[in-house]
C-alpha positions in Angstrom: -2.4 -14.0 -12.5 -4.2 -11.2 -10.7 -5.4 -12.0 -7.2 -9.2 -11.7 -6.8 -9.4 -9.0 -4.3 -13.1 -8.8 -4.3 -13.3 -12.5 -3.2 -10.7 -11.6 -0.6 -13.1 -8.9 0.6 -15.9 -11.5 1.0 -13.6 -13.7 3.0 -12.7 -10.8 5.3 -16.4 -10.0 5.8 -16.9 -13.6 6.9 -14.1 -13.2 9.4 -15.5 -9.9 10.7 -18.9 -11.5 11.1 -17.4 -14.4 12.9 -15.9 -12.2 15.6 -18.5 -9.4 15.7 -20.4 -11.2 18.5 -17.3 -10.7 20.7 -16.3 -7.2 19.7 -18.3 -4.2 20.6 -18.2 -1.4 18.0 -17.5 1.2 20.7 -14.3 -0.4 21.9 -10.9 0.9 21.1 -8.9 -0.5 18.2 -6.5 -2.3 20.6 -9.4 -4.0 22.4 -10.9 -5.1 19.1 -7.4 -6.4 17.9 -7.1 -8.4 21.2 -10.6 -9.9 20.7 -9.7 -10.8 17.1 -6.5 -12.4 18.4 -8.4 -14.4 21.0 -10.9 -15.6 18.3 -8.1 -16.8 16.1 -6.4 -18.5 19.1 -9.6 -20.3 19.9 -9.9 -22.0 16.5 -7.9 -24.8 15.0 -6.1 -24.1 11.7 -8.5 -26.4 9.9 -11.5 -24.6 11.4 -10.2 -21.2 10.2 -9.5 -22.7 6.8 -13.1 -23.9 6.6 -14.5 -20.5 7.6 -13.0 -18.9 4.5 -13.5 -21.9 2.2 -17.3 -22.0 3.1 -17.9 -18.9 1.0 -16.7 -20.5 -2.2 -12.9 -20.1 -2.0 -10.4 -22.9 -2.7 -8.4 -24.3 0.1 -5.3 -22.3 -0.9 -7.3 -19.1 -1.0 -8.7 -20.0 2.5 -5.2 -20.6 3.8 -4.0 -17.2 2.4 -6.9 -15.5 4.2 -6.0 -17.3 7.4 -2.4 -16.1 7.0 -3.6 -12.5 6.6 -5.9 -12.8 9.6 -2.9 -14.0 11.7 -0.8 -11.2 10.3 -3.3 -8.5 11.1 -3.5 -9.8 14.7 0.3 -9.6 14.9 0.6 -13.4 15.3 3.8 -13.7 13.4 4.7 -17.2 14.2 1.4 -18.5 12.9 1.5 -16.3 9.9 4.9 -17.7 8.8 3.7 -21.3 9.4 0.6 -20.9 7.1 2.7 -19.2 4.3 5.2 -22.0 4.5 2.4 -24.5 4.4 1.0 -22.9 1.3 4.4 -22.8 -0.4 5.0 -26.4 0.4 1.8 -27.5 -1.5 3.1 -29.5 -4.5 -0.1 -28.6 -6.4 0.6 -24.9 -6.3 1.4 -23.5 -9.7 4.7 -21.6 -10.1 2.8 -18.4 -11.0 0.7 -18.6 -7.9 3.7 -19.5 -5.8 5.2 -16.2 -6.7 2.1 -14.4 -5.7 2.4 -15.9 -2.3 6.1 -15.1 -2.1 5.1 -11.5 -2.9 2.9 -11.5 0.1 5.6 -13.0 2.2 8.0 -10.3 1.0 5.5 -7.8 2.3 5.3 -9.5 5.6 9.1 -9.5 6.0 9.2 -5.8 5.1 6.6 -5.2 7.8 8.9 -7.0 10.3 11.9 -4.9 9.0 13.7 -8.0 7.8 14.7 -6.2 4.6 17.3 -8.7 3.4 14.7 -11.6 3.4 12.2 -9.3 1.7 14.7 -8.3 -0.9 15.7 -11.8 -1.6 12.1 -12.8 -2.3 11.6 -9.7 -4.5 14.7 -10.6 -6.6 13.5 -14.2 -6.9 10.1 -13.0 -8.3 11.7 -10.5 -10.7 14.1 -13.0 -12.1 11.6 -15.8 -12.4 9.9 -16.1 -15.8 6.8 -17.7 -14.4 5.2 -14.8 -12.4 2.5 -12.6 -13.9 3.2 -8.9 -14.5 1.2 -8.2 -11.4 3.6 -10.2 -9.2 6.6 -8.6 -10.8 5.0 -5.2 -10.4 4.5 -5.9 -6.7 8.1 -7.2 -6.3 9.6 -4.1 -7.9 7.5 -1.8 -5.7 8.4 -3.7 -2.6 12.1 -3.8 -3.5 12.3 -0.1 -4.0 10.6 0.5 -0.6 13.0 -1.8 1.2 16.0 -0.1 -0.5 14.6 3.3 0.6 14.4 2.0 4.2 18.1 1.0 3.9 18.9 4.4 2.3 20.4 2.6 -0.7 19.1 5.3 -3.0 21.3 4.6 -6.0 20.3 0.9 -6.0 16.6 2.0 -5.6 16.8 4.4 -8.6 18.5 1.6 -10.7 15.6 -0.7 -9.7 13.1 1.9 -10.7 14.8 2.0 -14.1 14.4 -1.8 -14.5 10.8 -1.4 -13.3 10.1 1.2 -16.1 11.6 -1.2 -18.6 9.1 -3.8 -17.5 6.3 -1.3 -17.8 7.4 -0.4 -21.4 7.2 -4.1 -22.4 3.9 -4.7 -20.5 1.0 -6.3 -22.3 -1.2 -3.9 -20.3 0.5 -0.5 -20.6 -2.7 1.3 -19.7 -3.1 -0.5 -16.4 -2.2 0.6 -12.9 -2.9 -1.4 -9.7 -4.2 0.4 -6.7 -5.7 -1.3 -3.7 -5.5 -4.5 -5.7 -7.8 -3.2 -8.5 -6.8 -2.8 -12.2 -7.3 0.8 -13.1 -7.1 2.7 -16.4 -4.3 5.2 -16.4 -0.5 4.6 -16.4 1.3 1.8 -14.8 4.3 4.1 -14.2 2.4 5.9 -11.5 3.9 3.9 -8.6 7.4 4.1 -10.0 7.1 7.9 -10.3 5.7 8.1 -6.7 8.6 6.1 -5.3 11.1 8.3 -7.3 9.5 11.4 -5.7 10.0 9.9 -2.2 13.6 9.1 -3.0 14.3 12.6 -4.3 12.8 14.1 -1.1 14.7 11.8 1.2 17.9 12.8 -0.6 17.2 16.5 -0.2 16.6 16.9 -3.9 13.4 19.0 -3.3 13.0 20.6 -6.7 13.1 17.2 -8.4 10.6 15.8 -5.9 8.2 18.6 -6.5 8.5 18.1 -10.3 7.8 14.4 -10.0 4.7 15.0 -7.9 3.4 17.6 -10.2 3.7 15.1 -13.0 1.6 12.6 -11.0 -1.0 15.3 -10.1 -1.3 16.2 -13.8 -1.9 12.6 -14.7 -4.5 12.2 -11.9 -6.3 15.4 -13.0 -6.7 14.0 -16.6 -8.3 10.7 -15.6 -11.7 10.1 -17.2 -13.3 8.6 -14.0 -16.8 8.2 -15.4 -15.8 7.2 -18.9 -13.5 4.4 -17.7 -15.9 3.3 -15.0 -13.3 3.3 -12.3 -14.7 2.0 -9.0 -15.3 4.6 -6.2 -12.7 3.3 -3.8 -9.9 3.7 -6.2 -11.1 7.2 -7.2 -11.4 8.3 -3.6 -7.8 7.1 -3.0 -6.3 9.2 -5.7 -8.5 12.3 -5.1 -7.6 12.2 -1.4 -3.9 12.0 -2.2 -4.3 14.9 -4.7 -6.1 17.1 -2.2 -4.4 16.4 1.0 -1.2 14.2 1.0 0.5 15.7 -2.0 0.0 19.3 -1.1 1.4 18.5 2.4 4.6 16.8 1.1 5.0 19.4 -1.6 4.7 22.1 1.1 7.4 20.4 3.1 9.7 20.5 0.0 9.0 24.2 -0.6 9.7 24.9 3.1 13.0 23.1 3.0 14.0 25.2 0.0 13.0 28.4 1.9 10.1 29.1 -0.5 7.7 29.9 2.3 5.0 31.6 0.2 4.7 28.5 -2.0 4.9 26.2 1.1 2.1 28.3 2.7 -0.2 27.9 -0.3 0.3 24.1 -0.3 -0.3 23.7 3.4 -3.4 25.8 3.3 -4.8 23.7 0.5 -4.1 20.6 2.4 -5.7 21.9 5.6 -8.8 23.1 3.8 -9.3 19.7 2.2 -8.4 17.8 5.4 -11.1 19.7 7.3 -13.8 18.9 4.8 -13.0 15.4 3.7 -13.6 12.3 5.8 -10.0 11.1 6.1 -9.8 7.5 7.3 -7.0 6.3 9.6 -6.2 5.6 13.3 -8.2 7.3 16.0 -7.1 10.9 16.2 -5.1 10.8 13.0 -7.2 13.5 11.3 -7.1 15.8 14.3 -3.3 15.3 14.6 -2.7 16.1 10.9 -4.9 19.3 11.2 -2.8 20.4 14.2 0.4 19.7 12.4 -0.7 21.6 9.3 -1.8 24.6 11.5 1.6 24.6 13.0 3.4 24.5 9.7 1.2 27.3 8.4 2.1 29.4 11.4 5.9 28.8 10.7 5.5 29.8 7.1 3.7 33.0 8.0 6.4 33.9 10.5 9.1 33.4 7.9 7.2 35.5 5.3 6.8 38.5 7.7 
């Protein structure tokens, strides 16, 4: 079962509308977060459920949105209570239960409680009921947790299992990005995680090779022909133009290949300046300054 992320977006809009009367658009992100927290604290659990349910969602879907709202407001105790309430519903199908467990694994990962996150991921992977999407999310989350713990061999072994799942997939031409099925190759996320592992291990040549394979795949996507929605396309193109050149530049710099590193950093800087990069306040300016510093280091080492 694939979660309906478009419905989720509608729920989120309802939430934003509900608190927009209390949050001025000119206020800082921290102030906005505080006002959102105050709004959530002012409503009973049932009132919050009804806000989301009013736009056509089921009670379970409304409860999930409430959990996410608590989570975004850093209300961890309330988040856990709602997730446990959902999982305790006897009418919940086993497949849906695993979707919720995948969300809970993500929450534990966020809290750096890696053991609980890993236990949930293993439960989903071993359970025959979950959809491929739930298993896909569990493999991805498990690898990320193992990376945090620097258990690289186990992470690589997990990627091998992940790739076996991909080979047996009923949807071999699907990839999930931002919750949206996308034509391409399901192996993208597995390759991306492998590239991160190689880089963290200091295997820079392998990391560069893995990322070049991903870039080649992205370059050959038929965006118009496959009618891929704009948000997903923007995500991949931004990674291709800014994030990937920057991390590849880091690899080349660590290898002492300063000319190659310089070319990657300059590409990233050029695209960073002309693209509208979203992120926390000052993120874009910070990255531009960082890239300018890296370019200066490379030029000094080339001379």
